[in-house]
mmCIF file as gemmi writes it, N, C-alpha and C atoms, coordinates in Angstrom:
data_model
loop_
_atom_site.group_PDB
_atom_site.id
_atom_site.type_symbol
_atom_site.label_atom_id
_atom_site.label_alt_id
_atom_site.label_comp_id
_atom_site.label_asym_id
_atom_site.label_entity_id
_atom_site.label_seq_id
_atom_site.pdbx_PDB_ins_code
_atom_site.Cartn_x
_atom_site.Cartn_y
_atom_site.Cartn_z
_atom_site.occupancy
_atom_site.B_iso_or_equiv
_atom_site.pdbx_formal_charge
_atom_site.auth_seq_id
_atom_site.auth_asym_id
_atom_site.pdbx_PDB_model_num
ATOM 1 N N . MET Axp A 1 ? 57.482 164.369 128.002 1 0 ? 1 A 1
ATOM 2 C CA . MET Axp A 1 ? 57.04 162.866 128.315 1 0 ? 1 A 1
ATOM 3 C C . MET Axp A 1 ? 57.187 162.206 126.919 1 0 ? 1 A 1
ATOM 4 N N . VAL Axp A 2 ? 57.459 160.929 127.028 1 0 ? 2 A 1
ATOM 5 C CA . VAL Axp A 2 ? 57.584 160.031 125.892 1 0 ? 2 A 1
ATOM 6 C C . VAL Axp A 2 ? 56.931 158.628 126.187 1 0 ? 2 A 1
ATOM 7 N N . PRO Axp A 3 ? 56.256 158.001 124.988 1 0 ? 3 A 1
ATOM 8 C CA . PRO Axp A 3 ? 55.669 156.799 125.368 1 0 ? 3 A 1
ATOM 9 C C . PRO Axp A 3 ? 56.604 155.58 125.906 1 0 ? 3 A 1
ATOM 10 N N . LEU Axp A 4 ? 56.17 154.798 126.754 1 0 ? 4 A 1
ATOM 11 C CA . LEU Axp A 4 ? 56.975 153.744 127.321 1 0 ? 4 A 1
ATOM 12 C C . LEU Axp A 4 ? 57.524 152.933 126.159 1 0 ? 4 A 1
ATOM 13 N N . SER Axp A 5 ? 56.836 152.755 125.258 1 0 ? 5 A 1
ATOM 14 C CA . SER Axp A 5 ? 57.411 151.957 123.945 1 0 ? 5 A 1
ATOM 15 C C . SER Axp A 5 ? 58.539 152.333 123.407 1 0 ? 5 A 1
ATOM 16 N N . GLN Axp A 6 ? 59.135 153.666 123.822 1 0 ? 6 A 1
ATOM 17 C CA . GLN Axp A 6 ? 60.179 154.197 123.181 1 0 ? 6 A 1
ATOM 18 C C . GLN Axp A 6 ? 61.514 154.217 124.001 1 0 ? 6 A 1
ATOM 19 N N . ILE Axp A 7 ? 61.279 153.65 125.33 1 0 ? 7 A 1
ATOM 20 C CA . ILE Axp A 7 ? 62.336 153.715 126.273 1 0 ? 7 A 1
ATOM 21 C C . ILE Axp A 7 ? 63.236 152.573 126.026 1 0 ? 7 A 1
ATOM 22 N N . PRO Axp A 8 ? 64.673 152.749 126.109 1 0 ? 8 A 1
ATOM 23 C CA . PRO Axp A 8 ? 65.673 151.691 125.87 1 0 ? 8 A 1
ATOM 24 C C . PRO Axp A 8 ? 65.678 150.8 127.074 1 0 ? 8 A 1
ATOM 25 N N . ASN Axp A 9 ? 65.974 149.634 126.864 1 0 ? 9 A 1
ATOM 26 C CA . ASN Axp A 9 ? 66.317 148.664 127.928 1 0 ? 9 A 1
ATOM 27 C C . ASN Axp A 9 ? 66.999 149.121 129.022 1 0 ? 9 A 1
ATOM 28 N N . GLY Axp A 10 ? 66.738 148.808 130.224 1 0 ? 10 A 1
ATOM 29 C CA . GLY Axp A 10 ? 67.525 149.221 131.358 1 0 ? 10 A 1
ATOM 30 C C . GLY Axp A 10 ? 67.312 150.541 132.104 1 0 ? 10 A 1
ATOM 31 N N . HIS Axp A 11 ? 66.487 151.345 131.401 1 0 ? 11 A 1
ATOM 32 C CA . HIS Axp A 11 ? 66.215 152.759 131.993 1 0 ? 11 A 1
ATOM 33 C C . HIS Axp A 11 ? 65.052 152.805 132.939 1 0 ? 11 A 1
ATOM 34 N N . PRO Axp A 12 ? 65.295 153.336 133.985 1 0 ? 12 A 1
ATOM 35 C CA . PRO Axp A 12 ? 64.048 153.508 135.018 1 0 ? 12 A 1
ATOM 36 C C . PRO Axp A 12 ? 63.369 154.772 134.663 1 0 ? 12 A 1
ATOM 37 N N . VAL Axp A 13 ? 62.112 154.704 134.723 1 0 ? 13 A 1
ATOM 38 C CA . VAL Axp A 13 ? 61.179 155.785 134.3 1 0 ? 13 A 1
ATOM 39 C C . VAL Axp A 13 ? 60.214 155.908 135.329 1 0 ? 13 A 1
ATOM 40 N N . VAL Axp A 14 ? 59.357 157.139 135.354 1 0 ? 14 A 1
ATOM 41 C CA . VAL Axp A 14 ? 58.21 157.381 136.224 1 0 ? 14 A 1
ATOM 42 C C . VAL Axp A 14 ? 56.977 157.503 135.219 1 0 ? 14 A 1
ATOM 43 N N . VAL Axp A 15 ? 55.964 156.717 135.562 1 0 ? 15 A 1
ATOM 44 C CA . VAL Axp A 15 ? 54.783 156.92 134.728 1 0 ? 15 A 1
ATOM 45 C C . VAL Axp A 15 ? 54.318 158.314 135.088 1 0 ? 15 A 1
ATOM 46 N N . ARG Axp A 16 ? 53.744 159.058 134.112 1 0 ? 16 A 1
ATOM 47 C CA . ARG Axp A 16 ? 53.167 160.418 134.322 1 0 ? 16 A 1
ATOM 48 C C . ARG Axp A 16 ? 51.73 160.409 133.822 1 0 ? 16 A 1
ATOM 49 N N . THR Axp A 17 ? 51.46 159.675 132.724 1 0 ? 17 A 1
ATOM 50 C CA . THR Axp A 17 ? 50.118 159.743 132.269 1 0 ? 17 A 1
ATOM 51 C C . THR Axp A 17 ? 49.853 158.36 131.693 1 0 ? 17 A 1
ATOM 52 N N . VAL Axp A 18 ? 48.578 157.836 131.888 1 0 ? 18 A 1
ATOM 53 C CA . VAL Axp A 18 ? 48.115 156.746 131.336 1 0 ? 18 A 1
ATOM 54 C C . VAL Axp A 18 ? 46.836 157.112 130.459 1 0 ? 18 A 1
ATOM 55 N N . ALA Axp A 19 ? 47.093 157.167 129.174 1 0 ? 19 A 1
ATOM 56 C CA . ALA Axp A 19 ? 46.167 157.713 128.253 1 0 ? 19 A 1
ATOM 57 C C . ALA Axp A 19 ? 45.258 156.718 127.617 1 0 ? 19 A 1
ATOM 58 N N . ILE Axp A 20 ? 44.49 155.932 128.294 1 0 ? 20 A 1
ATOM 59 C CA . ILE Axp A 20 ? 43.781 154.807 127.848 1 0 ? 20 A 1
ATOM 60 C C . ILE Axp A 20 ? 42.3 155.09 128.094 1 0 ? 20 A 1
ATOM 61 N N . ALA Axp A 21 ? 41.58 154.959 127.049 1 0 ? 21 A 1
ATOM 62 C CA . ALA Axp A 21 ? 40.035 155.154 127.218 1 0 ? 21 A 1
ATOM 63 C C . ALA Axp A 21 ? 39.275 154.092 127.795 1 0 ? 21 A 1
ATOM 64 N N . GLU Axp A 22 ? 39.794 152.849 127.621 1 0 ? 22 A 1
ATOM 65 C CA . GLU Axp A 22 ? 39.029 151.737 128.156 1 0 ? 22 A 1
ATOM 66 C C . GLU Axp A 22 ? 39.33 151.524 129.716 1 0 ? 22 A 1
ATOM 67 N N . ALA Axp A 23 ? 38.236 151.546 130.398 1 0 ? 23 A 1
ATOM 68 C CA . ALA Axp A 23 ? 38.293 151.452 131.892 1 0 ? 23 A 1
ATOM 69 C C . ALA Axp A 23 ? 38.938 150.059 132.293 1 0 ? 23 A 1
ATOM 70 N N . ALA Axp A 24 ? 38.559 149.104 131.566 1 0 ? 24 A 1
ATOM 71 C CA . ALA Axp A 24 ? 39.14 147.678 131.948 1 0 ? 24 A 1
ATOM 72 C C . ALA Axp A 24 ? 40.599 147.622 131.825 1 0 ? 24 A 1
ATOM 73 N N . GLN Axp A 25 ? 41.241 148.225 130.79 1 0 ? 25 A 1
ATOM 74 C CA . GLN Axp A 25 ? 42.559 148.213 130.625 1 0 ? 25 A 1
ATOM 75 C C . GLN Axp A 25 ? 43.262 149.077 131.739 1 0 ? 25 A 1
ATOM 76 N N . THR Axp A 26 ? 42.656 150.22 132.125 1 0 ? 26 A 1
ATOM 77 C CA . THR Axp A 26 ? 43.192 151.103 133.161 1 0 ? 26 A 1
ATOM 78 C C . THR Axp A 26 ? 43.316 150.331 134.463 1 0 ? 26 A 1
ATOM 79 N N . ARG Axp A 27 ? 42.046 149.589 134.761 1 0 ? 27 A 1
ATOM 80 C CA . ARG Axp A 27 ? 41.95 148.824 136.005 1 0 ? 27 A 1
ATOM 81 C C . ARG Axp A 27 ? 43.069 147.789 136.083 1 0 ? 27 A 1
ATOM 82 N N . HIS Axp A 28 ? 43.323 147.118 134.817 1 0 ? 28 A 1
ATOM 83 C CA . HIS Axp A 28 ? 44.235 146.193 134.738 1 0 ? 28 A 1
ATOM 84 C C . HIS Axp A 28 ? 45.684 146.561 135.123 1 0 ? 28 A 1
ATOM 85 N N . LEU Axp A 29 ? 45.964 147.712 134.573 1 0 ? 29 A 1
ATOM 86 C CA . LEU Axp A 29 ? 47.393 148.294 134.735 1 0 ? 29 A 1
ATOM 87 C C . LEU Axp A 29 ? 47.439 148.821 136.239 1 0 ? 29 A 1
ATOM 88 N N . GLU Axp A 30 ? 46.276 149.301 136.905 1 0 ? 30 A 1
ATOM 89 C CA . GLU Axp A 30 ? 46.352 149.535 138.274 1 0 ? 30 A 1
ATOM 90 C C . GLU Axp A 30 ? 46.522 148.317 139.193 1 0 ? 30 A 1
ATOM 91 N N . ALA Axp A 31 ? 46.081 147.157 138.78 1 0 ? 31 A 1
ATOM 92 C CA . ALA Axp A 31 ? 46.182 145.962 139.512 1 0 ? 31 A 1
ATOM 93 C C . ALA Axp A 31 ? 47.539 145.595 139.453 1 0 ? 31 A 1
ATOM 94 N N . LEU Axp A 32 ? 48.274 145.945 138.423 1 0 ? 32 A 1
ATOM 95 C CA . LEU Axp A 32 ? 49.771 145.48 138.32 1 0 ? 32 A 1
ATOM 96 C C . LEU Axp A 32 ? 50.726 146.587 138.977 1 0 ? 32 A 1
ATOM 97 N N . GLY Axp A 33 ? 49.957 147.641 139.401 1 0 ? 33 A 1
ATOM 98 C CA . GLY Axp A 33 ? 50.822 148.708 140.118 1 0 ? 33 A 1
ATOM 99 C C . GLY Axp A 33 ? 51.417 149.875 139.175 1 0 ? 33 A 1
ATOM 100 N N . ILE Axp A 34 ? 50.842 149.757 137.871 1 0 ? 34 A 1
ATOM 101 C CA . ILE Axp A 34 ? 51.3 150.62 136.857 1 0 ? 34 A 1
ATOM 102 C C . ILE Axp A 34 ? 50.174 151.892 136.754 1 0 ? 34 A 1
ATOM 103 N N . MET Axp A 35 ? 50.546 152.975 137.349 1 0 ? 35 A 1
ATOM 104 C CA . MET Axp A 35 ? 49.741 154.197 137.43 1 0 ? 35 A 1
ATOM 105 C C . MET Axp A 35 ? 50.69 155.422 137.529 1 0 ? 35 A 1
ATOM 106 N N . PRO Axp A 36 ? 50.113 156.617 137.292 1 0 ? 36 A 1
ATOM 107 C CA . PRO Axp A 36 ? 51.004 157.911 137.506 1 0 ? 36 A 1
ATOM 108 C C . PRO Axp A 36 ? 51.699 157.816 138.866 1 0 ? 36 A 1
ATOM 109 N N . GLY Axp A 37 ? 53.078 158.149 138.671 1 0 ? 37 A 1
ATOM 110 C CA . GLY Axp A 37 ? 53.935 157.977 139.989 1 0 ? 37 A 1
ATOM 111 C C . GLY Axp A 37 ? 54.568 156.839 140.016 1 0 ? 37 A 1
ATOM 112 N N . THR Axp A 38 ? 54.308 155.804 139.351 1 0 ? 38 A 1
ATOM 113 C CA . THR Axp A 38 ? 55.046 154.518 139.547 1 0 ? 38 A 1
ATOM 114 C C . THR Axp A 38 ? 56.407 154.501 138.779 1 0 ? 38 A 1
ATOM 115 N N . VAL Axp A 39 ? 57.415 153.974 139.484 1 0 ? 39 A 1
ATOM 116 C CA . VAL Axp A 39 ? 58.664 153.855 138.956 1 0 ? 39 A 1
ATOM 117 C C . VAL Axp A 39 ? 58.757 152.381 138.406 1 0 ? 39 A 1
ATOM 118 N N . LEU Axp A 40 ? 59.185 152.233 137.047 1 0 ? 40 A 1
ATOM 119 C CA . LEU Axp A 40 ? 59.36 151.065 136.439 1 0 ? 40 A 1
ATOM 120 C C . LEU Axp A 40 ? 60.554 151.054 135.549 1 0 ? 40 A 1
ATOM 121 N N . VAL Axp A 41 ? 61.009 149.843 135.21 1 0 ? 41 A 1
ATOM 122 C CA . VAL Axp A 41 ? 62.292 149.72 134.315 1 0 ? 41 A 1
ATOM 123 C C . VAL Axp A 41 ? 61.943 148.888 133.229 1 0 ? 41 A 1
ATOM 124 N N . VAL Axp A 42 ? 62.301 149.245 131.977 1 0 ? 42 A 1
ATOM 125 C CA . VAL Axp A 42 ? 62.049 148.448 130.879 1 0 ? 42 A 1
ATOM 126 C C . VAL Axp A 42 ? 63.217 147.501 130.901 1 0 ? 42 A 1
ATOM 127 N N . GLU Axp A 43 ? 62.934 146.132 130.846 1 0 ? 43 A 1
ATOM 128 C CA . GLU Axp A 43 ? 63.848 145.055 130.891 1 0 ? 43 A 1
ATOM 129 C C . GLU Axp A 43 ? 64.279 144.606 129.535 1 0 ? 43 A 1
ATOM 130 N N . ARG Axp A 44 ? 63.172 144.589 128.614 1 0 ? 44 A 1
ATOM 131 C CA . ARG Axp A 44 ? 63.413 144.109 127.384 1 0 ? 44 A 1
ATOM 132 C C . ARG Axp A 44 ? 62.215 144.436 126.353 1 0 ? 44 A 1
ATOM 133 N N . ALA Axp A 45 ? 62.495 144.813 125.291 1 0 ? 45 A 1
ATOM 134 C CA . ALA Axp A 45 ? 61.381 145.183 124.326 1 0 ? 45 A 1
ATOM 135 C C . ALA Axp A 45 ? 61.739 144.154 123.21 1 0 ? 45 A 1
ATOM 136 N N . GLY Axp A 46 ? 60.509 143.365 122.886 1 0 ? 46 A 1
ATOM 137 C CA . GLY Axp A 46 ? 60.636 142.145 121.89 1 0 ? 46 A 1
ATOM 138 C C . GLY Axp A 46 ? 60.729 142.886 120.61 1 0 ? 46 A 1
ATOM 139 N N . PRO Axp A 47 ? 61.397 142.174 119.648 1 0 ? 47 A 1
ATOM 140 C CA . PRO Axp A 47 ? 61.63 142.677 118.269 1 0 ? 47 A 1
ATOM 141 C C . PRO Axp A 47 ? 60.334 142.692 117.428 1 0 ? 47 A 1
ATOM 142 N N . PHE Axp A 48 ? 60.388 143.459 116.354 1 0 ? 48 A 1
ATOM 143 C CA . PHE Axp A 48 ? 59.316 143.479 115.507 1 0 ? 48 A 1
ATOM 144 C C . PHE Axp A 48 ? 57.894 143.864 116.176 1 0 ? 48 A 1
ATOM 145 N N . GLY Axp A 49 ? 58.011 144.821 117.117 1 0 ? 49 A 1
ATOM 146 C CA . GLY Axp A 49 ? 56.724 145.173 117.72 1 0 ? 49 A 1
ATOM 147 C C . GLY Axp A 49 ? 56.15 144.351 118.709 1 0 ? 49 A 1
ATOM 148 N N . GLY Axp A 50 ? 57.033 143.438 119.3 1 0 ? 50 A 1
ATOM 149 C CA . GLY Axp A 50 ? 56.595 142.506 120.216 1 0 ? 50 A 1
ATOM 150 C C . GLY Axp A 50 ? 56.446 143.132 121.662 1 0 ? 50 A 1
ATOM 151 N N . ALA Axp A 51 ? 56.082 142.377 122.586 1 0 ? 51 A 1
ATOM 152 C CA . ALA Axp A 51 ? 55.877 142.856 124 1 0 ? 51 A 1
ATOM 153 C C . ALA Axp A 51 ? 56.89 143.44 124.653 1 0 ? 51 A 1
ATOM 154 N N . VAL Axp A 52 ? 56.585 144.36 125.48 1 0 ? 52 A 1
ATOM 155 C CA . VAL Axp A 52 ? 57.664 145.08 126.307 1 0 ? 52 A 1
ATOM 156 C C . VAL Axp A 52 ? 57.656 144.53 127.718 1 0 ? 52 A 1
ATOM 157 N N . MET Axp A 53 ? 58.818 143.986 128.265 1 0 ? 53 A 1
ATOM 158 C CA . MET Axp A 53 ? 59.039 143.494 129.611 1 0 ? 53 A 1
ATOM 159 C C . MET Axp A 53 ? 59.369 144.471 130.481 1 0 ? 53 A 1
ATOM 160 N N . VAL Axp A 54 ? 58.451 144.804 131.614 1 0 ? 54 A 1
ATOM 161 C CA . VAL Axp A 54 ? 58.797 145.858 132.522 1 0 ? 54 A 1
ATOM 162 C C . VAL Axp A 54 ? 58.963 145.233 133.88 1 0 ? 54 A 1
ATOM 163 N N . ARG Axp A 55 ? 59.739 145.81 134.764 1 0 ? 55 A 1
ATOM 164 C CA . ARG Axp A 55 ? 59.824 145.483 136.221 1 0 ? 55 A 1
ATOM 165 C C . ARG Axp A 55 ? 59.295 146.65 136.961 1 0 ? 55 A 1
ATOM 166 N N . VAL Axp A 56 ? 58.247 146.325 137.881 1 0 ? 56 A 1
ATOM 167 C CA . VAL Axp A 56 ? 57.679 147.036 138.754 1 0 ? 56 A 1
ATOM 168 C C . VAL Axp A 56 ? 57.875 146.547 140.172 1 0 ? 56 A 1
ATOM 169 N N . GLY Axp A 57 ? 58.794 147.407 140.92 1 0 ? 57 A 1
ATOM 170 C CA . GLY Axp A 57 ? 59.22 146.621 142.224 1 0 ? 57 A 1
ATOM 171 C C . GLY Axp A 57 ? 60.012 145.363 141.985 1 0 ? 57 A 1
ATOM 172 N N . GLY Axp A 58 ? 59.527 144.282 142.522 1 0 ? 58 A 1
ATOM 173 C CA . GLY Axp A 58 ? 59.99 143.04 142.4 1 0 ? 58 A 1
ATOM 174 C C . GLY Axp A 58 ? 59.15 142.021 141.324 1 0 ? 58 A 1
ATOM 175 N N . ALA Axp A 59 ? 58.318 142.682 140.574 1 0 ? 59 A 1
ATOM 176 C CA . ALA Axp A 59 ? 57.476 141.87 139.756 1 0 ? 59 A 1
ATOM 177 C C . ALA Axp A 59 ? 57.822 142.178 138.353 1 0 ? 59 A 1
ATOM 178 N N . ARG Axp A 60 ? 57.663 141.337 137.402 1 0 ? 60 A 1
ATOM 179 C CA . ARG Axp A 60 ? 57.847 141.591 135.86 1 0 ? 60 A 1
ATOM 180 C C . ARG Axp A 60 ? 56.603 141.253 135.192 1 0 ? 60 A 1
ATOM 181 N N . TYR Axp A 61 ? 56.328 142.147 134.192 1 0 ? 61 A 1
ATOM 182 C CA . TYR Axp A 61 ? 55.268 142.009 133.405 1 0 ? 61 A 1
ATOM 183 C C . TYR Axp A 61 ? 55.52 142.147 131.894 1 0 ? 61 A 1
ATOM 184 N N . ALA Axp A 62 ? 54.704 141.54 131.048 1 0 ? 62 A 1
ATOM 185 C CA . ALA Axp A 62 ? 54.809 141.705 129.6 1 0 ? 62 A 1
ATOM 186 C C . ALA Axp A 62 ? 53.563 142.61 129.248 1 0 ? 62 A 1
ATOM 187 N N . LEU Axp A 63 ? 53.893 143.811 128.643 1 0 ? 63 A 1
ATOM 188 C CA . LEU Axp A 63 ? 52.906 144.648 128.13 1 0 ? 63 A 1
ATOM 189 C C . LEU Axp A 63 ? 53.005 144.648 126.588 1 0 ? 63 A 1
ATOM 190 N N . GLY Axp A 64 ? 51.767 144.804 126.019 1 0 ? 64 A 1
ATOM 191 C CA . GLY Axp A 64 ? 51.709 144.855 124.534 1 0 ? 64 A 1
ATOM 192 C C . GLY Axp A 64 ? 52.214 146.149 124.047 1 0 ? 64 A 1
ATOM 193 N N . ARG Axp A 65 ? 52.733 146.206 122.899 1 0 ? 65 A 1
ATOM 194 C CA . ARG Axp A 65 ? 53.418 147.355 122.457 1 0 ? 65 A 1
ATOM 195 C C . ARG Axp A 65 ? 52.448 148.512 122.288 1 0 ? 65 A 1
ATOM 196 N N . GLU Axp A 66 ? 51.226 148.281 121.87 1 0 ? 66 A 1
ATOM 197 C CA . GLU Axp A 66 ? 50.184 149.246 121.554 1 0 ? 66 A 1
ATOM 198 C C . GLU Axp A 66 ? 49.82 149.854 122.904 1 0 ? 66 A 1
ATOM 199 N N . LEU Axp A 67 ? 49.785 149.138 124.05 1 0 ? 67 A 1
ATOM 200 C CA . LEU Axp A 67 ? 49.36 149.598 125.245 1 0 ? 67 A 1
ATOM 201 C C . LEU Axp A 67 ? 50.604 150.541 125.718 1 0 ? 67 A 1
ATOM 202 N N . CYS Axp A 68 ? 51.725 150.079 125.547 1 0 ? 68 A 1
ATOM 203 C CA . CYS Axp A 68 ? 52.937 150.915 125.81 1 0 ? 68 A 1
ATOM 204 C C . CYS Axp A 68 ? 52.987 152.264 125.15 1 0 ? 68 A 1
ATOM 205 N N . HIS Axp A 69 ? 52.317 152.494 123.969 1 0 ? 69 A 1
ATOM 206 C CA . HIS Axp A 69 ? 52.267 153.613 123.313 1 0 ? 69 A 1
ATOM 207 C C . HIS Axp A 69 ? 51.405 154.588 124.11 1 0 ? 69 A 1
ATOM 208 N N . GLN Axp A 70 ? 50.528 154.2 124.954 1 0 ? 70 A 1
ATOM 209 C CA . GLN Axp A 70 ? 49.558 155.016 125.688 1 0 ? 70 A 1
ATOM 210 C C . GLN Axp A 70 ? 50.01 155.268 126.977 1 0 ? 70 A 1
ATOM 211 N N . ILE Axp A 71 ? 51.207 154.735 127.436 1 0 ? 71 A 1
ATOM 212 C CA . ILE Axp A 71 ? 51.699 155.074 128.678 1 0 ? 71 A 1
ATOM 213 C C . ILE Axp A 71 ? 52.898 156.117 128.654 1 0 ? 71 A 1
ATOM 214 N N . LEU Axp A 72 ? 52.72 157.199 128.974 1 0 ? 72 A 1
ATOM 215 C CA . LEU Axp A 72 ? 53.631 158.306 129.081 1 0 ? 72 A 1
ATOM 216 C C . LEU Axp A 72 ? 54.541 158.333 130.345 1 0 ? 72 A 1
ATOM 217 N N . VAL Axp A 73 ? 55.818 158.464 130.059 1 0 ? 73 A 1
ATOM 218 C CA . VAL Axp A 73 ? 56.783 158.355 131.106 1 0 ? 73 A 1
ATOM 219 C C . VAL Axp A 73 ? 57.861 159.489 130.886 1 0 ? 73 A 1
ATOM 220 N N . GLU Axp A 74 ? 58.561 159.685 132.01 1 0 ? 74 A 1
ATOM 221 C CA . GLU Axp A 74 ? 59.783 160.59 132.103 1 0 ? 74 A 1
ATOM 222 C C . GLU Axp A 74 ? 60.859 159.865 132.815 1 0 ? 74 A 1
ATOM 223 N N . PRO Axp A 75 ? 62.067 160.215 132.454 1 0 ? 75 A 1
ATOM 224 C CA . PRO Axp A 75 ? 63.046 159.593 133.242 1 0 ? 75 A 1
ATOM 225 C C . PRO Axp A 75 ? 63.071 159.789 134.709 1 0 ? 75 A 1
ATOM 226 N N . GLU Axp A 76 ? 63.412 158.731 135.539 1 0 ? 76 A 1
ATOM 227 C CA . GLU Axp A 76 ? 63.454 158.925 137.067 1 0 ? 76 A 1
ATOM 228 C C . GLU Axp A 76 ? 64.523 159.873 137.458 1 0 ? 76 A 1
ATOM 229 N N . ALA Axp A 77 ? 64.219 160.784 138.218 1 0 ? 77 A 1
ATOM 230 C CA . ALA Axp A 77 ? 65.246 161.643 138.748 1 0 ? 77 A 1
ATOM 231 C C . ALA Axp A 77 ? 66.153 160.929 139.691 1 0 ? 77 A 1
ATOM 232 N N . VAL Axp A 78 ? 67.454 161.163 139.576 1 0 ? 78 A 1
ATOM 233 C CA . VAL Axp A 78 ? 68.397 160.373 140.261 1 0 ? 78 A 1
ATOM 234 C C . VAL Axp A 78 ? 68.881 161.205 141.593 1 0 ? 78 A 1
């Protein structure tokens, strides 16, 4: 598993672990549909540690880089 922040643009991945201690952040991610088992695609990672744009289903979200460090993913099985 690797942090979401290290995934190249355009690669579909499966969320395996959300290692966040703060319950409010975990609830926020769950409200966006980002939880273990979710398939998402990194669309764009901002330069210089900027936000990471992800696509979950038909929705797009910008996630902070620090938050993405705590979301562990694996490549989606084809």
